[in-house]
N, C-alpha and C positions, 0 to 999 in steps of 0.2 A: 587684758591686752592680748595675751596669747590666743584667747578664743576668737577675738576679732580678726587677728592675723590669719588664723586657720580658715575662717569663713571667707576672707578675702582671697586666700590662695585657692580655695576650692572653686570660687566663682571665676577666677582667672583661668583655671585649668579646664573648666567645664566645656567651653567651645572646642578645646583641643581634643577632648574625648569624643565629641560629636564628629569632628573631622576625621578621626581615625576610623570610626564606625562607617562613615560615608565612604571612605577610601576602600573599605573592605568589600563594598558592593561591586560585584563583577558582572560585566556584560560581554556578550559575544554574538556571533552569527552562526547560523546553522542552515545549510542548504540540503534539501531533500529532492531526489529525482525519482520518478516512477516511469517505467517504459514497458509497454506491452510489446514484446519482440516478435509477435506473430510466428511463434515457433511450432505451430501445428503443421505437420507434414501434409501438403496438399498436392494434387496432380498438377504439374506445371510449375509449382512453386512460385507463382506470381503474387507478390505481396507489395503493398504500397504502390510505387510507380516503377518497380524494378523486377526484372526476371532474373532470379539467381537460384542456386541450389541452397538447400538448408545450411550446408557448411559455409558457403560464401556469405550468405546473409548474416549468419551468426558471427562470423569473423569481422565483418564490416561494422555491424552494430556494436560489437565488443570494443573495437578500436575507437569508435565515436564516443561511446560511454566513458571509456578510459580517459579521454581528454577533457571531460566536462569539469573536473575538479570538485564535483558535488561531494559533500560530506558522506552522504548515504544514498545508495542507489538500490531500488527494488525492481526486479524484472518479473513480468508475468508472461505466460505461455512460453516459458523458457524450458522446453522439453528436450527433444533429441539432439539439438545443436548446442546444448549447454557447454560441453567440453571445449568447443571451438570459441564460443563467446568468452568463457572464463579465461582461456589462454591469452586473450588480448587485454585482459583487465590487470595489467602489471602494476598499475598505480594503486591498486586496492588490495593491501595485504590481508585484510580481514573480510571473510566471506563465508557464506553457507556452502554446503556441498549438495550436488544434485540429488533429488529424490527419485530419479529415474525418468525413462522416456514416457511417451504419451499414454501407454497402457496403464502404468502404475503411478506415474509422477504427478506432482501438484503443478509443475510449471512455474513455481515460485522460488526465487532466490534473492539474496541480499548481499551487497558489497559495501564496504565501509572504509573510510580513511582512519577510523577509530576502532579500538578493540570491540569485538562482539562476543557476548556470552549467552549461555542458557537458551540456545536456539530451540524452538519448539514448533513442530508442524501439526496442524489440526485440520482434519478433513470435515467437510460439511456433512451434517446429518441428513440434509434433504437436498437433492439435486434433481433436475428434470431433463429428460430427453436423451434417448440413445439414437433415435431417428428423427424425432420432431423437436419442437422447442428450438434451442440453439445447440443441441447435442452435448449438453454439459456433463452427462453421465459417462462420457467416454474417457474421462480422466478423473483423478482424485482431487478436484479443486477444493480450496479452503483458504487457509492463511498461514503465514509463518511469522513467528514472534522472535525478537532478539532484544537483549539488553545491551545498549551501546554506551561505552564509556567515553563520553564526549571530551573530557579532560580528566586528569587524575582525581579520582574521588567524586566525579560528577557523572551521573548515569541518566539515560533517557530510555523509556520503554518505546519500542518501535514495532509496528506490525505492517507487513505487506500482504495485500489481500486480492483475491479474484472472486467476485460474486457470480452467482448464476446469471447467465445472460438471457436476452429475449424480453419481449413485451407482451407475449401471449399470456393468457390467464394463468396457466400452470407454471410458467417460468417466473412470473411475477410473484406467485405464491411461494415458490421455492426461495426466491431472493429475500422475501420478507422473513422467512425462517432463517436464512443466512445471517441477516442483521440481528435477529434475536439471539442466535447462537453466539455470535461475536460479543454481543452485549453481556451475555451470561459469563463468558470467558473473562472478560475484562473485570466484571464485578467480583468474580471468584478469585482471580489470580493477580490482578494489577492494582490493588488498593494499597500500594506501598508508599504513597505520597509522592511518587515521581511523576514527572511530566510524561505525557503519552502522545504519540503521533501515529495515526493510522493512514496509510496511503495505498493507492493501487487502482485497479480496474474494478470499480464498484458497480458498473453497468447501471448507473442511476443518474437521472436528470430530474431536478425539481420540476421543470417545465412540462414534463410528461404527465404529471398529475396522476400517477398510477397508484395502485393499492399496496405497493411494496413498502412505502412509508418509512423512509430513512429516519425521519424526525422522531416518531413515537417508538420505533422499534430499536433504534440505536443511539441517537443523539441524546435524547432526554434521559434514558435510563443510565447513561454513563457520564453525562456532563461534557461530552465532546461537542466541538463546534466545527462547522464546515468553513474552510478557508474562503471558498468562493463567495459564500453568503456574507461573511464578515468583511471581505475586501470590496466586493462589487455590488452588493445588494443590501447594504445598510443592516446586515445581520438578519434580514427577513428570509425565512424559509417557508412561510405559509403562502402558497400561491393564490389564496383568496384575499390576502391582504392587499389593499389598494396601493401600497407602497412597493409591492413586489414588482421587480423589473424583469419581465419575461425575456427580454432581448439582451440583458446584460451579458457580456462575453465571458466565457469560461465555465458555463453551466454544462460541463462535459461528463461523459461516462467515467473518465478517470478523475478521481477526486482525492482530496487530502483533508483529514479531520485531525483535530488536536484538542488537548486540554492542558492547562498549566498544572504544576504540582505544588506541594508544600515547600519545596526547596528551589523551584525554578518557575519563573514566569515566562511563558512563550507568547510572542507577538508576531503574527504573520505580516510580512512586508510586501510580498508579491507572489503571484501565481502566473507563470508564463509557459509558453510552448516553444522551447528553443529549437532552432533549425539544426537538427542532426541529420545531415544529408551527405551523399557522396559528392565527388568532385564536380559532377554535372547537375547537382541539385536533386538527384534521385533519392527517394525514400525507400526504406527496406521493410516497412511495416505499415499496416492500415491504421495505426494509432499514432497520434502525436505525443512526443514525450512531455511530461509534466514536471516542471521545476518550481519548487516553492522555497522561498527565502524566509527565514525566521530570524528575529533577534531574541536573545534570551538574557534574563537577568537572574542571577543566583540570589535567592532570598534567605539562605541559611545553609548550614552544613548538614548534609544528609548522612544517614547511617550507612555503613558498609554492608553490601548485600551478603546474605548468609552463605551463598555459594556462587562461584564464578566458574562455569564450565565452558571451555572452549569447544567450538564445533569440530567434529571429526567426520571424515568420509565413511560411508558404509562399505563393508567388504564387497568387492566387485562381484565375487562369485555368488554371494547371498543376494545381491541386487539383481543379478542376471536370472537367478532362479525365480525371484519374485516377479520379474518382468514376464517370464514365460507363463507363470500362473495367471497373471493379470491379462495376458493376451487371450488365454482361454476364457476368462471371465468376460472379456469384451466380445468375444465371438458369441457366447451365449446371449449377451445383451443385445447383439445385433439381430439374432434370431427372434428373441422376445420382442425386440423393438418393432417388428413388423406389425404388432398389434396397435402401434401408434399411427399407422397409415391414415385412418379416418381423421385423426387430429391434425396430421400433417396437411391433409387436403383442406381442412378447416382453416389452418394458418394461411395457406396459399390464397384461399378465397377472401380472407380478411385483408390480406395485403393488397390484392387487386381492388377490393371494394373501398378500402379506407386509406390505402397508401401506408408508407412507413412512418413511424413516430418520429418527431423532430429530435 
């Protein structure tokens, strides 16, 4: 009799146990914004649809970004005007610190509503062009990594990136190497079971059908997925596939990649280009901002990271000395870059003959 009562009691309590486990499943939303702020100093400072100084443009962009409410913001080409941009980002208590102006800096920074740890900057091994290509060698482009604590005890790996630009042969080759280097970094350092989001200016479009090959050089080796492909192209990344939609909106140079982790499932919901403009509709950059919304589901309790190091600024004197040294390096590059003149002429002829890539 007692045995029967025990069995009956267990059966009655079983659904309760399932309900408790179901209730422990937690979901939330995560918004990621990437914005190339066009912070390369140019003669005339005309960017987007607006004539401004570097300082004015940085301040106006910073104020616009500050009002977005995005969980995480990554900026590219954030060089000499960074201090003015960052001063406007008062809603974002967690952020990286500048790596310097155009001569030595990456132009990459991150801002977050949530704590950021273990910030790591990596320079590309291969870049092309001091005079030709897209002049990518005049800065130390690469990527910036951070561990974001989305909520207490819940972490996401995030990377903001700026790939080599241009669609000439040597620029495409350099960008393929960028993809491979990033893939190696992810495989060597980010196999901790956590979800990963990579965003920024990848200077890549599937529809260009170039040899940089995002799929084989980065997506397949790391398990990352492209948000545009998942949301707007049925997950198809092969341009030779008859299902591939060449005209689907959002196949832009600025992209976002993601993969779920052992403790979190990421699901992209949307990828949009929000209107971040001045009072009269003026834009301050030649890029459109990219906002991506995710939902996430926690699928287990993750281990506490071994180290949580908050970002700190570099000593200003040290940074100034580095900047002077890098200015010298850029001067030498400019002289050596004169050897690129034949290639620059080839680029011009190619553009005249074939037009710009879509």
